C-alpha positions in Angstrom: 92.3 77.8 74.5 89.2 76.9 76.5 88.4 73.2 76.3 85.1 71.9 75.0 83.8 70.7 78.4 84.3 74.2 79.9 82.6 75.9 77.0 79.6 73.4 77.3 79.6 74.2 81.0 79.4 77.9 80.5 76.6 77.7 77.9 74.7 75.3 80.2 75.1 77.7 83.1 73.7 80.6 81.0 70.7 78.6 79.9 70.1 77.1 83.3 70.3 80.5 85.1 67.9 82.1 82.6 65.4 79.4 83.0 65.7 79.3 86.8 65.3 83.1 87.1 62.2 83.2 84.9 60.5 80.3 86.6 61.4 81.6 90.1 59.9 85.0 89.1 56.8 83.5 87.7 56.3 81.5 90.9 57.2 84.2 93.4 56.4 87.4 91.6 59.5 88.9 93.2 62.7 89.7 91.3 64.7 89.5 94.5 63.6 86.0 95.2 64.0 85.1 91.5 67.6 86.3 91.4 68.4 84.6 94.7 67.1 81.3 93.6 68.0 81.7 89.9 71.7 82.5 90.6 72.5 80.1 93.5 70.9 76.9 92.4 72.2 76.9 88.8 75.8 77.7 90.0 75.7 74.6 92.2 74.3 72.6 89.3 76.8 73.9 86.9 79.8 72.9 89.0 78.1 69.4 89.3 77.6 69.3 85.5 81.3 70.1 84.8 82.5 67.2 86.9 79.7 64.9 85.6 80.9 65.6 82.0 84.5 65.0 83.0 83.6 61.7 84.6 81.7 60.6 81.4 84.7 61.5 79.2 87.0 59.4 81.5 84.6 56.5 81.4 84.3 56.6 77.6 88.1 56.8 77.2 88.6 53.8 79.6 86.0 51.7 77.7 87.1 52.9 74.3 83.7 54.3 73.5 83.5 57.0 70.9 81.5 60.0 71.9 79.0 60.5 69.0 77.5 63.6 70.6 79.3 66.1 68.4 78.7 64.2 65.1 75.0 64.2 65.9 75.0 67.9 66.6 77.0 68.7 63.5 74.8 66.6 61.2 71.4 67.6 59.8 69.9 64.4 61.2 71.2 61.9 63.8 70.6 59.2 61.1 72.5 61.2 58.5 75.9 59.4 58.9 74.3 55.9 58.9 72.3 56.7 55.8 75.4 58.1 54.1 77.3 54.9 54.9 74.6 52.8 53.4 74.4 54.9 50.2 78.2 54.8 49.8 78.3 51.0 50.1 75.6 50.6 47.4 77.4 52.8 44.9 
C-alpha cells in the first residue's frame, strides 16, 4: 500500500505542475516554454516537499505532537471537534 505522505506528494505534484504550466504559458505565450518550466520546477519542488513532510512527521513524533491535519480535513469545520466536545460535556 502507498503511504499517506507519498499520496499527498503525488497530488501536490499534479496540482503544482498544472499551475506552473498554465502560469508559464500565460507569461510566455509558448507551450514549449510552459512545458519546460512547468515540468522541471514542480518536479524539483515535489521531491523537496516529500522530504519536508517526512521531516515534519519525524519532528512531531519526537515531540509527541499529534498531527491534527487529517481531522481538520475530515471535519465540516476546523472548530467542529472542539464544539462537539463542549456540547458533550454540557449534556
